[in-house]
C-alpha positions in Angstrom: 121.4 29.5 -137.4 124.2 26.9 -137.6 126.6 29.5 -139.0 125.8 31.9 -136.2 126.5 29.2 -133.6 129.7 28.4 -135.4 130.9 32.0 -135.2 130.0 32.3 -131.6 131.8 29.0 -130.7 135.0 30.4 -132.4 134.7 33.5 -130.3 134.4 31.4 -127.2 137.4 29.1 -128.1 139.8 31.5 -129.6 142.8 32.8 -127.7 142.6 36.6 -127.3 144.3 39.4 -125.5 142.6 40.6 -122.3 143.8 42.5 -119.3 145.3 39.9 -116.9 142.9 39.9 -113.9 143.3 36.3 -112.5 144.8 36.4 -109.0 146.8 33.2 -108.5 149.3 34.3 -105.8 148.7 33.7 -102.1 149.1 36.4 -99.4 152.7 35.2 -98.9 155.2 37.0 -101.1 158.2 35.3 -102.6 160.9 34.7 -99.9 163.9 37.1 -100.0 166.4 36.2 -102.8 164.3 33.2 -103.9 162.4 32.7 -107.2 159.0 31.5 -108.2 158.1 30.3 -111.7 154.7 29.2 -112.9 152.1 29.0 -115.6 148.3 29.6 -115.4 145.6 28.7 -117.9 143.0 31.4 -117.6 139.5 32.0 -119.0 137.7 35.3 -119.4 133.9 35.2 -119.6 132.0 38.5 -119.9 128.2 38.6 -119.6 128.1 41.9 -121.6 130.3 40.6 -124.4 128.3 37.4 -124.7 125.1 39.4 -125.1 126.6 41.7 -127.7 128.0 38.9 -129.7 124.7 37.1 -129.9 123.2 40.4 -131.1 126.1 41.2 -133.4 126.4 38.1 -135.4 122.8 37.7 -136.5 124.1 38.3 -140.1 127.2 36.7 -141.4 130.4 38.8 -141.3 131.6 37.6 -144.7 128.4 39.0 -146.4 129.2 42.5 -145.1 132.9 42.7 -145.7 132.8 41.3 -149.3 130.7 44.2 -150.6 132.5 47.0 -152.4 130.3 49.6 -150.6 128.6 48.9 -147.3 125.6 50.7 -145.9 125.6 51.8 -142.3 122.5 50.2 -141.0 121.3 48.1 -138.0 123.5 45.2 -139.0 126.7 47.2 -139.1 125.7 49.1 -136.0 125.4 45.8 -134.1 128.7 44.5 -135.5 130.5 47.6 -134.3 129.0 47.3 -130.9 130.0 43.6 -130.7 133.5 44.5 -131.8 133.8 47.3 -129.2 132.4 45.0 -126.4 134.7 42.2 -127.4 137.8 44.3 -127.4 137.0 45.8 -124.0 136.3 42.5 -122.3 136.8 39.5 -124.7 135.6 36.0 -124.3 138.9 34.2 -124.3 141.3 31.6 -123.0 145.0 32.0 -122.6 148.2 30.5 -121.2 150.2 32.8 -118.9 153.8 32.4 -117.8 155.3 34.3 -114.9 158.5 34.8 -112.9 158.8 36.3 -109.5 161.8 37.3 -107.3 161.9 38.0 -103.5 163.4 41.5 -103.6 163.1 42.2 -99.8 162.0 40.3 -96.7 158.4 41.4 -97.2 158.3 42.5 -100.9 158.7 40.8 -104.3 158.5 41.8 -108.0 157.1 39.8 -110.9 156.9 39.7 -114.7 154.2 37.8 -116.6 153.7 37.1 -120.3 149.9 36.8 -120.7 148.9 35.8 -124.2 150.9 38.5 -125.9 150.7 41.1 -123.1 153.7 42.1 -120.9 152.7 42.5 -117.3 154.8 43.8 -114.4 153.8 43.9 -110.7 155.0 44.2 -107.1 153.6 43.0 -103.8 154.1 44.1 -100.3 153.4 41.6 -97.4 152.0 43.3 -94.3 150.9 40.3 -92.4 152.2 36.9 -91.6 151.2 34.2 -89.1 152.2 34.8 -85.5 151.8 32.6 -82.4 153.0 34.4 -79.4 151.4 35.0 -75.9 150.7 38.5 -77.0 149.3 37.9 -80.5 148.0 35.0 -82.6 147.4 35.1 -86.3 147.1 32.3 -88.9 146.9 34.4 -92.1 149.3 35.9 -94.6 148.3 39.3 -96.1 149.7 41.2 -99.0 148.8 44.2 -101.2 149.8 44.2 -104.9 150.1 46.7 -107.8 150.1 45.4 -111.4 150.5 47.3 -114.7 149.8 46.2 -118.3 149.2 47.8 -121.6 148.1 46.6 -125.0 146.8 47.5 -128.4 144.0 45.4 -129.9 143.9 43.4 -133.1 141.3 40.8 -134.1 142.6 37.5 -135.5 142.1 36.3 -139.0 139.6 33.6 -138.0 136.4 34.0 -140.0 137.8 37.2 -141.5 137.5 39.0 -138.2 140.6 41.1 -139.0 138.8 42.2 -142.2 135.9 43.3 -140.2 138.2 45.4 -138.1 139.7 47.0 -141.2 136.2 47.6 -142.6 135.1 49.5 -139.5 138.6 51.1 -139.1 138.6 50.1 -135.5 141.6 50.8 -133.3 142.0 50.5 -129.5 144.8 50.9 -126.9 144.4 50.3 -123.2 146.3 50.5 -120.0 145.3 48.6 -116.9 146.3 48.9 -113.2 145.2 46.0 -110.9 145.3 46.3 -107.1 144.7 43.0 -105.3 144.4 42.7 -101.5 145.1 39.0 -100.7 144.8 36.9 -97.6 145.8 33.3 -97.3 145.6 30.5 -94.7 148.7 28.4 -95.0 148.8 24.6 -95.0 151.9 23.9 -93.0 154.7 26.2 -92.0 155.6 28.7 -94.8 152.8 27.2 -96.9 154.7 23.9 -97.1 151.7 22.0 -98.4 149.9 25.0 -100.1 147.3 27.5 -99.0 143.7 28.7 -99.3 143.7 32.3 -100.6 140.9 35.0 -100.9 140.6 38.7 -101.2 139.4 41.8 -103.0 140.6 43.5 -106.2 140.2 46.8 -107.9 141.0 47.3 -111.6 141.4 50.7 -113.4 141.4 50.8 -117.2 142.1 53.7 -119.5 140.9 53.2 -123.1 141.7 55.1 -126.2 139.6 53.9 -129.2 138.3 55.0 -132.6 136.4 54.0 -135.8 137.7 55.2 -139.2 135.7 53.2 -141.7 137.0 52.6 -145.3 133.9 51.8 -147.3 131.0 52.4 -144.9 128.4 54.8 -146.3 125.2 56.7 -145.4 122.4 57.0 -148.0 123.6 54.0 -150.0 120.9 53.1 -152.4 118.9 56.2 -151.5 118.0 59.3 -153.5 120.8 61.4 -152.0 124.4 60.9 -152.9 126.3 58.3 -150.7 128.3 59.8 -147.9 131.2 58.1 -146.2 130.6 57.7 -142.5 132.7 60.1 -140.5 135.4 58.7 -138.2 135.1 59.0 -134.5 137.6 58.9 -131.5 136.9 58.4 -127.9 138.6 58.0 -124.5 137.1 56.2 -121.5 138.1 55.1 -118.0 136.6 51.9 -116.5 136.5 51.0 -112.8 136.0 47.3 -112.0 135.6 45.8 -108.5 135.9 42.1 -107.7 136.6 39.3 -105.3 138.6 36.1 -105.7 139.6 32.9 -104.1 142.0 30.1 -104.9 143.3 26.8 -103.6 147.0 25.8 -103.9 148.2 22.3 -103.0 151.5 20.5 -103.3 154.7 19.9 -101.3 157.7 22.2 -100.7 158.7 23.2 -104.3 155.9 22.3 -106.7 152.2 23.3 -106.3 149.0 23.1 -108.4 146.4 25.8 -108.0 142.9 26.6 -109.1 140.7 29.6 -108.5 138.1 32.1 -109.6 137.8 35.9 -109.7 134.6 37.7 -110.3 134.4 41.4 -111.3 131.6 43.9 -111.9 132.2 46.9 -114.1 130.0 49.7 -115.5 131.9 50.2 -118.8 129.8 53.4 -119.4 128.4 54.8 -122.6 130.5 54.6 -125.7 130.2 56.7 -128.9 129.6 54.7 -132.0 129.5 55.7 -135.7 126.8 58.0 -137.0 126.1 59.5 -133.5 125.0 56.1 -132.2 126.1 55.0 -128.8 126.1 51.9 -126.6 125.8 51.5 -122.9 127.8 48.5 -121.6 128.0 46.9 -118.1 128.2 43.4 -116.6 130.0 40.7 -114.7 133.3 39.0 -115.7 134.3 35.6 -114.5 138.0 34.7 -114.6 138.7 31.1 -113.5 142.2 29.7 -113.7 144.3 26.5 -113.4 148.0 26.7 -112.7 151.3 25.1 -111.7 154.0 26.8 -109.7 157.5 26.1 -108.5 159.7 27.8 -105.8 163.4 27.6 -105.5 
């Protein structure tokens, strides 16, 4: 039991690649010809992945991968499900760095390096505070479009990379995030910060497969051992969420904190030996950050 808890703790504490879905920007885009730089420390906590990991690490990974021939049974099935769930939506922490530039009066572009993932995005501001006899508004509003892509590799911690080799697991993904953000400024032009909130939609396209090296059927049985056949699958995932954040500071330097919550039905995924897994759940993405504007 202690070894199982240790493995789970390592999963929880390790830095891992995940699609960047924290929304830390307010509804106000970067002013024209100005720059924003910042860093966010984000967490990704998935209810489905947590459940799969508890189920998948009931036997020690080392005991499986150290065998010359491995039988496909309930243990390896749960490990393959846990590996799939973890790669789709990992339990992770990460330090992100970003740079933004005000391209137009009401539009900006940005680049983010999110724990090994390169992310590009743009935002269009369609609302800003107005105080005239004809109209009164105290909110900024913007619509964004973010793109990222990645391939998935497990780290060497606790021989997790060897588990990936054993199962011959490979995954590539592309993500598009569309956040609709509103913010109430503190002071003119968010001089002292802002409270932001909004809705977000995330589209994911997955390409994954298993091509095991030494995983067999009928191992130890009367029939001759048979290498488990490889599989390949493609999947699209739609995630829907909401978020809020609070940014405080003065003029050029701000500290922010926020939370995004997503629900996704990952769908049914083909596993080895005609097995399958149905995955769905909530994902919580809190963040802490610092930002400068100049």
